[in-house]
Phi, psi and omega in degrees: 000314181296316180301319181296315180298314181294319181293319177298315180299317181297318179296317180294322178295320176301319179294323178296318178296317180296319178297320178295319178301318179293322177297319178295322181297330181281346179280129185286136172246197180295332182262146176272139176213149186302333182293347177295338183262004187299326184270354184277145176231154177232152178283112182241105184052046175084001181240128175294119184235135177301140181301328182299336179271348184256343186203162173259147183241132175227151180241087181290334179226170184298327184241019182233136173237130174257132181242117181251104180294144176285327179240115184298338178293339181269356186302315183294323178292321177297314180300315179297318181298317180292317181297322182279350182284176180267019180286339178073037182224146179246110184290141176262128184256120177253014179096331180247320181225159171258132180247121178250115178255119182271129178289159175300145178277132175279164180298321180298317180294321178299317179295322176298316180295326177295319177299317179297316180298318179296320179295318179293324177295319179295321176300318179296317179296320179297319178300315179298317180294325177295321177296319178299315181298317180297316179295321180296320177297321178297318179296317180296325178294319178300318180293316182297321180284354177080015181282330179223162181274166181298319180298319179298317180294319180299315178296320179294322179295323177296317178295323178295317177297321179295318179295319179298314179298317180301315183287322177291325176296323178297318178295320178297321177297316178301318180296316181300316179293321180293320178296318179297320179296320180288327181280344180293127182259000000 
């Protein structure tokens, strides 16, 4: 029972770290990359559809993304979705592809992105701690119901704390790398 609770908590914490990593990938740095468009959706025949399913993305230069729609009928919706997003870019439509040229980041904008990254990292850490709290409550319930002994629960809580620390440290490392990437000119 204890192994199951700890294993579930560890898997959920891994997912929280991965979600934080994906959130960081969506934060713009000096270079343009296709993952910046991962969270965007466009209305495709009445259904909100992720842009990754509607078009291919290529980065021929550091600050340029070319978007080639699979269905030319969806081009205007893709263009509208990008324009309305918080990416701060206006796509140029040449009839075949959309070209998104990202402007250089100002120092003020970089600092804003660092604040956003820190907030997302804190969200990730809070998520990991919530998973820890839930697992700890499950362990305490097992002890209260008499299914396991107090010593077993104490040892499991120590392993749970170690897993929590490992995952929050991983999020801190991701944040440190993202901040370095954002400060790089």
